[in-house]
N, C-alpha and C positions, 0 to 999 in steps of 0.2 A: 120901602122902609130900610133904614140904615142901622146896623148894630155895630158899635165900636168897642173894642177891647183894648185896655191898656192897664198895666199894673201900677202905673205912676199916677197918684192922685192929682198931682199938679197938671199933668197932661189932660186928665179927665176934666179938670176945672176949666182949662183953656178951651177945650173942645166944646164943652157945654155952652160957654159964652158965645163962641163963634157960630154954633149951630142952633142957637135958641130959636131963631125965626122959623125953624122947621117943626117945632113943637113935638107932638107925639110920633112923628115919622122917624125920629132919632132916639135910639136907646144906647146909652153909654154905660159900660160895666167895668169896674176896676177889678181886673183879674188878668191872669196870664193867658197867652194864646192857646195853650193846651187845654183850657177850659171851654173851648168853642162848642163842643158837643153838648155839654151841660147847659151852657147859656142858651143855645137854640132850643133845647128841650124845655127849659123853664119858660121860654117865650112862646112855646107851642108852634115852633117853626120847623117844618119837616124838610126844608130845602132852601137853598139860596141861589141867586143868579150870578153872584160874583163874590170873590174873596180877594182882598188886598193885604199882603204882608209888607209892612215897612219895618225892617228888622234893625236890630242893634241899638246903640245909644243915640239919643236925639240931640239936635243942636241946643235945645233948651237945657237939657241935662248937662251938656258940656259947658255951657255958658254960665251956669250957676255954680260958682266956685265952691260953695259949701257942700255940694254933692260929692266932690272928690273924684270926679271922672277925669279931670284934666291935670296934666303936669305943668301947664303954662303959668299957673298961679299957685302960690303956697296955700294949702288948705289941709284939712284932715283927710284921712283915708277911709271914706265911706263906700261909695260906688254902688249903693243900693238903688235899684230902679223903684222898688217898693220900700218906702221909708219905714214901714212897719215890720219888715223882715228882720230876722235875728242876726244873720251873718253879715259882717262888714269886711271890707278889704283890710282894715287894721287888724282884725282878728286873724285873718288868713296869714298875713305877713308875720304876725307875732306869735302864733300858736301852731302853725303847721310845721311838721318835721321837714328836714332838708329834702328828703325824698319826695314828700308830698308837694312841696313847693316846686321842685324840679319838674314833677309831672304836670302841674298846673301851667307852668311857664312854657314847657315844651309842647304840650298837647293843645292848650287853649291859646297860648300866646305865639306859638310857632317860633319860639326863640331858640336860635342855634346854640346860644351860650347859656341855656337854662341852668345847667349844673353850676356854672361859675356865679351866676346871679344869685341862685339859691344859697350857695355857700357864703356869699357876701352878706346877704340878708341875715342869715343865722348868726354870723360872726358879729355883725353890727348890733343886732337886737340883744346880744348877750351883754352888751355894755349898758344899753337903755332901750326901752320900747321904741319902735319906729312909728311915729304918729303923724308925720308931715309928708305931704306929696312931694315937696321939693327935696327933702332929705332922701326919700326913696328914689326919686329920679336921678339924683346925683350919685347915689350909691350904685345904681344900675349902670350909669354912664361909666363910672370908674371900673366896673367889673368886666365891661366889654372891651375887647382889643381895640387899640387906637385906630388901626386901619379900617376896621369895620364901622367905627363911629363916624367916619367921614362920609358915609353914604347911607341912603335909606331913611332919612328923616331922623327924628329924635331917638336916641338909643333906648329910651324907656318906653317907647310906643308899644312894643310887643308885650312887655311885662305888665303894663297897665291894662292892655286888652285881655291878657290871660286872667288877671285878678278879677276884672269886671265880669267875665264870663263865668268864672267859678262862683262868685258871690251871687249872681242872679240865675244860675242854672239855665242859661240861655239856650244852649244847644239841645239839652234834653227836652225843653219845652217845645222847641221847633220840631224835633224829631217826632213828637207826639201830635203836634198841631197840623203838620202837613197832611198825613193820611186822613185826619178828621175833616179837614177842609175839603179834600177831594171827595170824600164820601158825602159831604153836605151839598155838593153842587148838583143842581138840576141839569138835565140834558141841555146843552147850549150854554151853560154857565161857565164863567171864566175865572181862573185863578192867576193872579199876578203876584210875584214875590220880588222885592227889591232887597238885595243883601249888600253888605259893605266889607266883608272879608271872606277869604276862601273857605273857612270852616262852615259858615252859614250857606254859602253858595253850593258847597258840596252836598249838604243835606237836602237843599231844595232840588238840585239837579237829580240826585238819586231818587227822590220820591216821585218826581214828575216822569222821569224815564221809566221807572218801574210801572207806573200807571199807564204808560203808552204801549206796553208790551202785553202780548197774549199770555195768560197765566195757566193755560191748559198744560197738565203734566206731559213731559216729552214722550213718555212711553205709551200715550194713548193714540190710537190710529186716526181719530177725528178731533176737531177743535170743539170744545165745549162752549155753549152760548154764554155761560156765566164766566168763562175765561177770557172773553173778548176784552180788548183794551178799553180803559175807562176814559182816557184822555187822548187828545191830539195836540201836539206842540204848535204854538203860534209864533214862537221865536226860534231862530236858528242859532243855537248856542245862547250865550248871554248877551243881551243888548247893553251897550256901554253908552255913557253920556257923550253928547257932542261937545266940541270945543266951546261952542256958544253957551251951552248949559253950564259947563265948568267955569266959564268966565263970570256968569251971573251968580253961581253957587259953587265956590271952590270945593266945598265939602262933598259935592256929588262925584268928585273925581274917581273915587273907589267903588262907586255903585255898579251893581250888575243886576239886570232885570231879566227875569224869565217869565213866560206866560204860556198857559195851556187852556184848552176848552174841553168840557165834559162831553163825551160822545155817546155813552151808554150807561145805564144804571145797572148795578149788580142785581142778579135775580132775587126778587123778594123785596127790593128796596122800594121806598115810596117814590 
């Protein structure tokens, strides 16, 4: 049986069509990854044999201009993975304080010039609201030093990443979903996570490494059975796409894959 979770109703619709031939063996739920535990409980499933996280924004979302994820075409500033959610990128850009914008761009976008970009946004929106992806992208480009603009791709890349993560609460959802997925694995079950930027990968790595370590308190003279590691790593570091994969799918270039296997259940777990 396969259970799929995605907050994007369009992604659910596409998956339903593709997987229709499998009938009742497939259950698709429109929700965030961090609802995993609730979904399994509602389905009366006490353990799974595998979990796959395909993180970040999808090609479908990038290619649909009206979603506002891309700066390659002029569109509105939406960036919601769940179209029913309240917060949009336009609201963040036009209502957050300069300090809040700086935090979002620095922490989630990993933008070196976050303060400069935030100042430019606040200054520009003072004349009129910023509602266009092209206007925002050009504003960011102008705010970043010319020498920096010549390398590292489009200057607005990190700003758009930061806004998207803020709008969708992606990192908080992942931080909650990873331990839930590990707890749900049966012995021998495997977890695979594919991330596309360092913030996601850092959360995945931290959760997996923590679960491979003994959790017995250091001041105890013996190791506790319930403190034994839950996982063993299946990958050495992060696996990267091959040149052949990137040639077929250029968007896979930034992907990092980590995998681990459940080796023991916590005491009292099913």
